[in-house]
N, CA, C and O atoms as a printed pandas DataFrame, in Angstrom:
     atom_number atom_name residue_name chain_id  residue_number  x_coord  y_coord  z_coord
0              1         N          MET        A               1  -24.737   30.491    1.456
1              2        CA          MET        A               1  -24.417   29.136    1.877
2              3         C          MET        A               1  -22.929   29.047    2.197
3              4         O          MET        A               1  -22.087   29.533    1.442
4              5         N          LYS        A               2  -22.624   28.421    3.324
5              6        CA          LYS        A               2  -21.242   28.312    3.789
6              7         C          LYS        A               2  -20.517   27.187    3.057
7              8         O          LYS        A               2  -21.062   26.094    2.904
8              9         N          ILE        A               3  -19.300   27.446    2.607
9             10        CA          ILE        A               3  -18.478   26.442    1.923
10            11         C          ILE        A               3  -17.728   25.625    2.975
11            12         O          ILE        A               3  -17.070   26.172    3.861
12            13         N          LYS        A               4  -17.846   24.307    2.852
13            14        CA          LYS        A               4  -17.187   23.413    3.804
14            15         C          LYS        A               4  -15.690   23.356    3.527
15            16         O          LYS        A               4  -15.262   23.206    2.382
16            17         N          LYS        A               5  -14.904   23.476    4.587
17            18        CA          LYS        A               5  -13.451   23.427    4.465
18            19         C          LYS        A               5  -12.992   21.987    4.234
19            20         O          LYS        A               5  -13.430   21.071    4.930
20            21         N          ILE        A               6  -12.112   21.793    3.257
21            22        CA          ILE        A               6  -11.574   20.474    2.950
22            23         C          ILE        A               6  -10.244   20.319    3.684
23            24         O          ILE        A               6   -9.320   21.098    3.451
24            25         N          PRO        A               7  -10.131   19.308    4.580
25            26        CA          PRO        A               7   -8.864   19.122    5.298
26            27         C          PRO        A               7   -7.747   18.682    4.353
27            28         O          PRO        A               7   -7.913   17.744    3.573
28            29         N          MET        A               8   -6.617   19.367    4.434
29            30        CA          MET        A               8   -5.461   19.055    3.589
30            31         C          MET        A               8   -4.365   18.432    4.451
31            32         O          MET        A               8   -4.150   18.840    5.592
32            33         N          ARG        A               9   -3.679   17.441    3.891
33            34        CA          ARG        A               9   -2.568   16.785    4.569
34            35         C          ARG        A               9   -1.415   16.638    3.578
35            36         O          ARG        A               9   -1.617   16.729    2.367
36            37         N          THR        A              10   -0.200   16.408    4.098
37            38        CA          THR        A              10    0.995   16.305    3.269
38            39         C          THR        A              10    1.474   14.860    3.187
39            40         O          THR        A              10    1.603   14.181    4.205
40            41         N          CYS        A              11    1.735   14.399    1.970
41            42        CA          CYS        A              11    2.292   13.067    1.742
42            43         C          CYS        A              11    3.762   13.089    2.156
43            44         O          CYS        A              11    4.492   14.013    1.799
44            45         N          VAL        A              12    4.203   12.070    2.911
45            46        CA          VAL        A              12    5.592   12.041    3.388
46            47         C          VAL        A              12    6.593   11.728    2.282
47            48         O          VAL        A              12    7.787   11.978    2.445
48            49         N          VAL        A              13    6.130   11.188    1.165
49            50        CA          VAL        A              13    7.022   10.848    0.056
50            51         C          VAL        A              13    7.123   12.003   -0.936
51            52         O          VAL        A              13    8.219   12.480   -1.232
52            53         N          THR        A              14    5.973   12.452   -1.451
53            54        CA          THR        A              14    5.975   13.470   -2.510
54            55         C          THR        A              14    5.979   14.893   -1.969
55            56         O          THR        A              14    6.279   15.832   -2.707
56            57         N          LYS        A              15    5.647   15.067   -0.679
57            58        CA          LYS        A              15    5.548   16.380   -0.027
58            59         C          LYS        A              15    4.429   17.246   -0.622
59            60         O          LYS        A              15    4.426   18.465   -0.450
60            61         N          GLU        A              16    3.472   16.603   -1.330
61            62        CA          GLU        A              16    2.333   17.315   -1.903
62            63         C          GLU        A              16    1.261   17.507   -0.833
63            64         O          GLU        A              16    1.026   16.617   -0.016
64            65         N          LYS        A              17    0.616   18.668   -0.843
65            66        CA          LYS        A              17   -0.548   18.888    0.010
66            67         C          LYS        A              17   -1.770   18.454   -0.777
67            68         O          LYS        A              17   -2.064   18.994   -1.843
68            69         N          LEU        A              18   -2.478   17.470   -0.237
69            70        CA          LEU        A              18   -3.636   16.899   -0.918
70            71         C          LEU        A              18   -4.813   16.799    0.055
71            72         O          LEU        A              18   -4.619   16.810    1.271
72            73         N          PRO        A              19   -6.037   16.702   -0.484
73            74        CA          PRO        A              19   -7.183   16.464    0.398
74            75         C          PRO        A              19   -7.005   15.152    1.167
75            76         O          PRO        A              19   -6.498   14.169    0.626
76            77         N          LYS        A              20   -7.422   15.150    2.408
77            78        CA          LYS        A              20   -7.238   13.997    3.290
78            79         C          LYS        A              20   -7.801   12.702    2.689
79            80         O          LYS        A              20   -7.233   11.630    2.902
80            81         N          LYS        A              21   -8.899   12.786    1.946
81            82        CA          LYS        A              21   -9.525   11.592    1.377
82            83         C          LYS        A              21   -8.689   10.955    0.270
83            84         O          LYS        A              21   -8.907    9.791   -0.065
84            85         N          ASP        A              22   -7.732   11.695   -0.309
85            86        CA          ASP        A              22   -6.865   11.168   -1.362
86            87         C          ASP        A              22   -5.603   10.510   -0.811
87            88         O          ASP        A              22   -4.756   10.042   -1.573
88            89         N          LEU        A              23   -5.480   10.475    0.518
89            90        CA          LEU        A              23   -4.293    9.933    1.171
90            91         C          LEU        A              23   -4.668    8.761    2.069
91            92         O          LEU        A              23   -5.825    8.593    2.453
92            93         N          LEU        A              24   -3.667    7.960    2.390
93            94        CA          LEU        A              24   -3.848    6.826    3.289
94            95         C          LEU        A              24   -3.023    7.099    4.539
95            96         O          LEU        A              24   -1.848    7.452    4.436
96            97         N          ARG        A              25   -3.621    6.942    5.719
97            98        CA          ARG        A              25   -2.929    7.246    6.975
98            99         C          ARG        A              25   -2.318    5.967    7.541
99           100         O          ARG        A              25   -2.978    4.932    7.638
100          101         N          ILE        A              26   -1.048    6.062    7.910
101          102        CA          ILE        A              26   -0.323    4.976    8.558
102          103         C          ILE        A              26   -0.028    5.444    9.983
103          104         O          ILE        A              26    0.388    6.585   10.184
104          105         N          VAL        A              27   -0.240    4.570   10.977
105          106        CA          VAL        A              27   -0.136    4.970   12.378
106          107         C          VAL        A              27    0.801    4.049   13.152
107          108         O          VAL        A              27    0.827    2.836   12.942
108          109         N          LYS        A              28    1.576    4.667   14.063
109          110        CA          LYS        A              28    2.390    3.897   15.016
110          111         C          LYS        A              28    1.781    4.127   16.396
111          112         O          LYS        A              28    1.694    5.258   16.874
112          113         N          PHE        A              29    1.362    3.027   17.025
113          114        CA          PHE        A              29    0.796    3.112   18.369
114          115         C          PHE        A              29    1.352    1.960   19.187
115          116         O          PHE        A              29    1.149    0.793   18.853
116          117         N          GLU        A              30    2.058    2.297   20.264
117          118        CA          GLU        A              30    2.681    1.302   21.149
118          119         C          GLU        A              30    3.548    0.307   20.378
119          120         O          GLU        A              30    3.379   -0.905   20.508
120          121         N          ASP        A              31    4.475    0.828   19.576
121          122        CA          ASP        A              31    5.441    0.032   18.799
122          123         C          ASP        A              31    4.780   -0.929   17.813
123          124         O          ASP        A              31    5.342   -1.979   17.501
124          125         N          GLU        A              32    3.610   -0.584   17.328
125          126        CA          GLU        A              32    2.923   -1.383   16.319
126          127         C          GLU        A              32    2.489   -0.444   15.190
127          128         O          GLU        A              32    1.908    0.613   15.435
128          129         N          ILE        A              33    2.781   -0.848   13.956
129          130        CA          ILE        A              33    2.412   -0.054   12.783
130          131         C          ILE        A              33    1.120   -0.611   12.205
131          132         O          ILE        A              33    0.989   -1.818   12.002
132          133         N          LYS        A              34    0.155    0.287   11.938
133          134        CA          LYS        A              34   -1.128   -0.127   11.381
134          135         C          LYS        A              34   -1.553    0.837   10.281
135          136         O          LYS        A              34   -1.102    1.981   10.226
136          137         N          ILE        A              35   -2.427    0.353    9.410
137          138        CA          ILE        A              35   -3.049    1.211    8.407
138          139         C          ILE        A              35   -4.357    1.700    9.009
139          140         O          ILE        A              35   -5.202    0.900    9.411
140          141         N          ASP        A              36   -4.520    3.017    9.070
141          142        CA          ASP        A              36   -5.699    3.618    9.681
142          143         C          ASP        A              36   -6.694    4.015    8.594
143          144         O          ASP        A              36   -6.564    5.074    7.980
144          145         N          GLU        A              37   -7.679    3.165    8.363
145          146        CA          GLU        A              37   -8.671    3.449    7.324
146          147         C          GLU        A              37   -9.694    4.481    7.777
147          148         O          GLU        A              37  -10.320    5.138    6.945
148          149         N          THR        A              38   -9.872    4.631    9.099
149          150        CA          THR        A              38  -10.843    5.601    9.610
150          151         C          THR        A              38  -10.271    7.008    9.656
151          152         O          THR        A              38  -11.016    7.986    9.586
152          153         N          GLY        A              39   -8.940    7.118    9.773
153          154        CA          GLY        A              39   -8.304    8.427    9.885
154          155         C          GLY        A              39   -8.382    9.010   11.279
155          156         O          GLY        A              39   -8.069   10.184   11.479
156          157         N          LYS        A              40   -8.799    8.200   12.252
157          158        CA          LYS        A              40   -9.007    8.704   13.608
158          159         C          LYS        A              40   -8.309    7.886   14.689
159          160         O          LYS        A              40   -8.533    8.126   15.876
160          161         N          ALA        A              41   -7.480    6.937   14.312
161          162        CA          ALA        A              41   -6.827    6.068   15.298
162          163         C          ALA        A              41   -5.804    6.852   16.113
163          164         O          ALA        A              41   -5.214    7.820   15.634
164          165         N          ASN        A              42   -5.606    6.412   17.356
165          166        CA          ASN        A              42   -4.611    7.031   18.229
166          167         C          ASN        A              42   -3.209    6.696   17.749
167          168         O          ASN        A              42   -2.985    5.655   17.132
168          169         N          GLY        A              43   -2.274    7.580   18.036
169          170        CA          GLY        A              43   -0.879    7.326   17.739
170          171         C          GLY        A              43   -0.300    8.343   16.775
171          172         O          GLY        A              43   -0.992    9.239   16.293
172          173         N          LYS        A              44    0.987    8.182   16.506
173          174        CA          LYS        A              44    1.683    9.056   15.568
174          175         C          LYS        A              44    1.344    8.609   14.152
175          176         O          LYS        A              44    1.522    7.441   13.809
176          177         N          GLY        A              45    0.867    9.515   13.346
177          178        CA          GLY        A              45    0.457    9.151   12.003
178          179         C          GLY        A              45    1.193    9.914   10.927
179          180         O          GLY        A              45    1.748   10.985   11.173
180          181         N          CYS        A              46    1.192    9.355    9.735
181          182        CA          CYS        A              46    1.704   10.041    8.556
182          183         C          CYS        A              46    0.845    9.611    7.373
183          184         O          CYS        A              46    0.103    8.632    7.452
184          185         N          TYR        A              47    0.953   10.344    6.295
185          186        CA          TYR        A              47    0.085   10.110    5.145
186          187         C          TYR        A              47    0.887    9.727    3.910
187          188         O          TYR        A              47    1.974   10.253    3.668
188          189         N          LEU        A              48    0.323    8.790    3.124
189          190        CA          LEU        A              48    0.879    8.394    1.835
190          191         C          LEU        A              48   -0.187    8.610    0.770
191          192         O          LEU        A              48   -1.366    8.323    0.978
192          193         N          LYS        A              49    0.249    9.115   -0.357
193          194        CA          LYS        A              49   -0.662    9.277   -1.485
194          195         C          LYS        A              49   -1.113    7.906   -1.970
195          196         O          LYS        A              49   -0.321    6.964   -1.998
196          197         N          LYS        A              50   -2.390    7.789   -2.352
197          198        CA          LYS        A              50   -2.928    6.512   -2.838
198          199         C          LYS        A              50   -2.482    6.283   -4.277
199          200         O          LYS        A              50   -3.261    6.427   -5.220
200          201         N          ASP        A              51   -1.197    5.920   -4.421
201          202        CA          ASP        A              51   -0.592    5.713   -5.731
202          203         C          ASP        A              51    0.466    4.623   -5.586
203          204         O          ASP        A              51    1.304    4.687   -4.686
204          205         N          THR        A              52    0.433    3.622   -6.467
205          206        CA          THR        A              52    1.372    2.501   -6.351
206          207         C          THR        A              52    2.829    2.949   -6.477
207          208         O          THR        A              52    3.701    2.405   -5.798
208          209         N          ASP        A              53    3.104    3.932   -7.334
209          210        CA          ASP        A              53    4.482    4.421   -7.489
210          211         C          ASP        A              53    4.983    5.057   -6.192
211          212         O          ASP        A              53    6.148    4.898   -5.828
212          213         N          VAL        A              54    4.112    5.767   -5.506
213          214        CA          VAL        A              54    4.484    6.416   -4.239
214          215         C          VAL        A              54    4.772    5.363   -3.174
215          216         O          VAL        A              54    5.727    5.504   -2.411
216          217         N          VAL        A              55    3.963    4.315   -3.113
217          218        CA          VAL        A              55    4.170    3.250   -2.129
218          219         C          VAL        A              55    5.482    2.520   -2.411
219          220         O          VAL        A              55    6.225    2.204   -1.482
220          221         N          LYS        A              56    5.770    2.253   -3.678
221          222        CA          LYS        A              56    7.040    1.607   -4.042
222          223         C          LYS        A              56    8.220    2.481   -3.653
223          224         O          LYS        A              56    9.225    1.982   -3.148
224          225         N          LYS        A              57    8.104    3.787   -3.885
225          226        CA          LYS        A              57    9.180    4.711   -3.523
226          227         C          LYS        A              57    9.352    4.750   -2.000
227          228         O          LYS        A              57   10.477    4.807   -1.503
228          229         N          ALA        A              58    8.238    4.720   -1.263
229          230        CA          ALA        A              58    8.303    4.705    0.206
230          231         C          ALA        A              58    9.033    3.459    0.696
231          232         O          ALA        A              58    9.826    3.524    1.635
232          233         N          ARG        A              59    8.760    2.324    0.052
233          234        CA          ARG        A              59    9.424    1.067    0.430
234          235         C          ARG        A              59   10.915    1.133    0.114
235          236         O          ARG        A              59   11.740    0.733    0.935
236          237         N          ASP        A              60   11.268    1.636   -1.072
237          238        CA          ASP        A              60   12.667    1.705   -1.498
238          239         C          ASP        A              60   13.486    2.676   -0.646
239          240         O          ASP        A              60   14.624    2.376   -0.285
240          241         N          THR        A              61   12.914    3.830   -0.326
241          242        CA          THR        A              61   13.653    4.847    0.432
242          243         C          THR        A              61   13.537    4.658    1.944
243          244         O          THR        A              61   14.223    5.326    2.718
244          245         N          LYS        A              62   12.645    3.727    2.362
245          246        CA          LYS        A              62   12.417    3.452    3.783
246          247         C          LYS        A              62   12.011    4.708    4.550
247          248         O          LYS        A              62   12.425    4.908    5.692
248          249         N          VAL        A              63   11.201    5.550    3.915
249          250        CA          VAL        A              63   10.786    6.810    4.531
250          251         C          VAL        A              63    9.929    6.578    5.779
251          252         O          VAL        A              63   10.003    7.364    6.724
252          253         N          LEU        A              64    9.122    5.521    5.802
253          254        CA          LEU        A              64    8.296    5.251    6.990
254          255         C          LEU        A              64    9.163    4.830    8.178
255          256         O          LEU        A              64    8.822    5.118    9.325
256          257         N          ASN        A              65   10.282    4.150    7.910
257          258        CA          ASN        A              65   11.216    3.801    8.991
258          259         C          ASN        A              65   11.742    5.069    9.657
259          260         O          ASN        A              65   11.877    5.128   10.879
260          261         N          LYS        A              66   12.038    6.081    8.845
261          262        CA          LYS        A              66   12.559    7.341    9.376
262          263         C          LYS        A              66   11.489    8.096   10.157
263          264         O          LYS        A              66   11.761    8.653   11.221
264          265         N          VAL        A              67   10.272    8.110    9.621
265          266        CA          VAL        A              67    9.179    8.834   10.281
266          267         C          VAL        A              67    8.852    8.213   11.637
267          268         O          VAL        A              67    8.708    8.922   12.633
268          269         N          PHE        A              68    8.736    6.885   11.669
269          270        CA          PHE        A              68    8.331    6.198   12.900
270          271         C          PHE        A              68    9.501    5.766   13.771
271          272         O          PHE        A              68    9.289    5.253   14.870
272          273         N          GLU        A              69   10.733    5.960   13.304
273          274        CA          GLU        A              69   11.952    5.618   14.035
274          275         C          GLU        A              69   11.964    4.147   14.458
275          276         O          GLU        A              69   12.393    3.812   15.562
276          277         N          MET        A              70   11.486    3.276   13.563
277          278        CA          MET        A              70   11.530    1.830   13.792
278          279         C          MET        A              70   11.374    1.130   12.445
279          280         O          MET        A              70   10.996    1.757   11.455
280          281         N          GLU        A              71   11.662   -0.157   12.410
281          282        CA          GLU        A              71   11.554   -0.940   11.177
282          283         C          GLU        A              71   10.084   -1.212   10.851
283          284         O          GLU        A              71    9.344   -1.747   11.678
284          285         N          VAL        A              72    9.674   -0.841    9.648
285          286        CA          VAL        A              72    8.308   -1.102    9.194
286          287         C          VAL        A              72    8.322   -2.404    8.402
287          288         O          VAL        A              72    9.049   -2.515    7.415
288          289         N          PRO        A              73    7.520   -3.405    8.824
289          290        CA          PRO        A              73    7.534   -4.699    8.132
290          291         C          PRO        A              73    7.000   -4.600    6.697
291          292         O          PRO        A              73    6.162   -3.752    6.395
292          293         N          ASP        A              74    7.497   -5.478    5.821
293          294        CA          ASP        A              74    7.065   -5.501    4.420
294          295         C          ASP        A              74    5.577   -5.814    4.286
295          296         O          ASP        A              74    4.953   -5.443    3.292
296          297         N          GLU        A              75    5.003   -6.498    5.284
297          298        CA          GLU        A              75    3.577   -6.830    5.229
298          299         C          GLU        A              75    2.717   -5.564    5.180
299          300         O          GLU        A              75    1.656   -5.555    4.556
300          301         N          ILE        A              76    3.175   -4.502    5.835
301          302        CA          ILE        A              76    2.436   -3.232    5.833
302          303         C          ILE        A              76    2.379   -2.682    4.409
303          304         O          ILE        A              76    1.324   -2.241    3.954
304          305         N          TYR        A              77    3.508   -2.710    3.711
305          306        CA          TYR        A              77    3.531   -2.218    2.324
306          307         C          TYR        A              77    2.636   -3.078    1.433
307          308         O          TYR        A              77    1.959   -2.558    0.546
308          309         N          ASP        A              78    2.632   -4.397    1.668
309          310        CA          ASP        A              78    1.776   -5.300    0.890
310          311         C          ASP        A              78    0.301   -4.987    1.128
311          312         O          ASP        A              78   -0.499   -4.977    0.191
312          313         N          GLU        A              79   -0.056   -4.728    2.401
313          314        CA          GLU        A              79   -1.442   -4.372    2.724
314          315         C          GLU        A              79   -1.852   -3.063    2.047
315          316         O          GLU        A              79   -2.965   -2.940    1.536
316          317         N          ILE        A              80   -0.941   -2.092    2.048
317          318        CA          ILE        A              80   -1.219   -0.795    1.407
318          319         C          ILE        A              80   -1.488   -0.998   -0.079
319          320         O          ILE        A              80   -2.431   -0.429   -0.628
320          321         N          MET        A              81   -0.653   -1.815   -0.730
321          322        CA          MET        A              81   -0.833   -2.066   -2.161
322          323         C          MET        A              81   -2.191   -2.711   -2.441
323          324         O          MET        A              81   -2.843   -2.379   -3.431
324          325         N          LYS        A              82   -2.623   -3.638   -1.566
325          326        CA          LYS        A              82   -3.922   -4.287   -1.742
326          327         C          LYS        A              82   -5.061   -3.279   -1.598
327          328         O          LYS        A              82   -6.036   -3.331   -2.349
328          329         N          LEU        A              83   -4.940   -2.362   -0.636
329          330        CA          LEU        A              83   -5.977   -1.362   -0.419
330          331         C          LEU        A              83   -6.092   -0.392   -1.590
331          332         O          LEU        A              83   -7.191    0.037   -1.939
332          333         N          ILE        A              84   -4.970   -0.053   -2.189
333          334        CA          ILE        A              84   -4.960    0.919   -3.290
334          335         C          ILE        A              84   -5.540    0.316   -4.555
335          336         O          ILE        A              84   -6.284    0.984   -5.273
336          337         N          ASP        A              85   -5.210   -0.946   -4.840
337          338        CA          ASP        A              85   -5.672   -1.582   -6.090
338          339         C          ASP        A              85   -7.150   -1.827   -6.137
339          340         O          ASP        A              85   -7.657   -2.353   -7.129
């Protein structure tokens, strides 16, 4: 029986390689930042670990601003926190 390969992605905050299902994808498409729950949306994406401490650190260090080269609104961080809880 063939073993199914588990896709691994890297969290932009912790730099940990984790299974894709343990991460949340954030996407920039046409100067708009969105949370990609499907994992298949068009645009430049990055991954955050589904952990409140990681999201708080991302907000404090403004790591998503650096990744997407634009200001990420606080509403995005609030939405992420709601999805994780």
